[in-house]
N, C-alpha and C positions, 0 to 999 in steps of 0.2 A: 426232639420235636414230635408231638403226637399229630399225626396226619389223619384227619377224619374226612375231609372233603377234598378230593383231588379233581381238578379240571384237566382232562385230557384232551389236547388239541389234535386233530387228525386231518389229514388229506386223502386218508384210505390207501395211501402207498404202501408197499411191501415194508419200508422202513418204519412207517407209523405203526403198522400191525405188529412188527417186531418189537417196537418199543413198548406197544400196549402189553404185549405178552410178558416182557420183562418186569413191567411195574405191577401186573396183576400177580405175577409170581412172588414179588417182594411183600404185597400186602394182603396176600391170600388168607392169612389167618388172623387178620384184624377185623373182628366182627363189627367194628363201628365205622369202617371206611366205605364211603360211597364214591362213585365216580360219575362225574358229569362229563359227557363226550361232546365236543363243539367241532363243527367244521365251519370255517369261516368263508362267506362269499367274497370275491374280489369286488372292489368298488365299481359302480355303474359309471360308464362315461355319460356326460350330460348331451342329450341330442335335442335339437329343436324339433317342435312338432312337425312331423313328416312321415312319410311311408316307411322310413327307417325304424319307427317305433315298432311296427309289427315284427320286424326281424330282431329288434332288441328285446322285445317281450319273449321271442322264442329263445334267444341267447340266454336271458335271465332264467327262463324255465329249465333250459339244459343245464346250466350251472347249479341251480338249486337242486336239480335231480342228482346230480353229481355229488353235490355236498352231502345231500341226505344219504345216498349210497355208501359214502365214506363213514358216515356216522354208523349206519347199519353193519357195515363189515367190521368196525372197530367194536361195536356192541357184542358181536358174537364172541370176540376174544375174551372180553370180561365176563360174559355170561357162562363162558366154558369153564371159568375158574370159579364160578358161583359167587361173583361179586355183584352187589346191587349197582345198577347204573341207571342213568337217564341220558338223553341225547337231544340235540338240537342243532338247526343251522343259525349262525349268527352273522350279523353284517353291521358295518359301520363305514366310516369315510376311508378306513383301510383295514386289512384283515388282522394286523397286530393290535389295533385298538380294539377291534370286535373281541378278540380273545382275552385281553387284559381286562375289558370291561365285564365280559361274562364271568371271569374269576371274581371280580368284585361283587357282581350281582348274586353269585351262588355262595358267596362268603367262603370261597375256596382257601385251604391252607397251603396249597401247592398247585402249580402249573406244571404239567409234564408234557413233553412233546419230542419228537424225533429232531435231530439236528439236521436232517436232510430234506426239510421243506422246501417248497418251490420259491424261486427268486421273484420279487414283485416290486412295484412301487405304489404310492398311494393313489394313483390314478389308473391303475391296472396295467401299466406298461412294463415290460420286462426291463430289469436292470440288475446291476450286482448289489442287490440288498437282500439279505437273507432274512426270512420271516422269523425264524427263531431268535436272531440277534435283536430284531425289532421288538419282539414280545418282552425279551429280557429287559430291555430299556423303558417299556411302559409299565410293566407289572408292578403291582403293589405287594406281591407275595412271592416267595422264592420260586425259580423256575429250575425243574430238574430237566436236564437235556441228555437224551440217550442217543449216542452216536450209532449209525447202523453197523459199524464194525465192532461194536462192544462185545466183548466175550459172553458167551451164554452164562446165564446166572444159574441155571439148573442143569 
């Protein structure tokens, strides 16, 4: 399989940065590989028009800032390996759909992510659903899952 376009899904965690380092090491010599880094926003709860909207706007600003920071942290890993990258924050009705759709939009050959992503559901409430599992079910391209305890490649 010739991988030219990788979509790397990140939450900025130590596990995600470790996975970024491992995949960067693996593709470092392929001059044709580019990496799109995405961080998915959790879905927004629907609130009626009320004073809550101001606090919801503040919450969204905070979440968007965290996602952008996750992309920036991950981008530094790929940049350190000299790999071309671009990054953005994505959103949809759930994070897994946003990641899968971003891979389609970018014509990605492969999605890469850590297996230690946060648990979620499609209305933003915690539950026992793993984001990585959900992305694997929705993706139209292969998903490479890098566990946090994976032995060092280098």
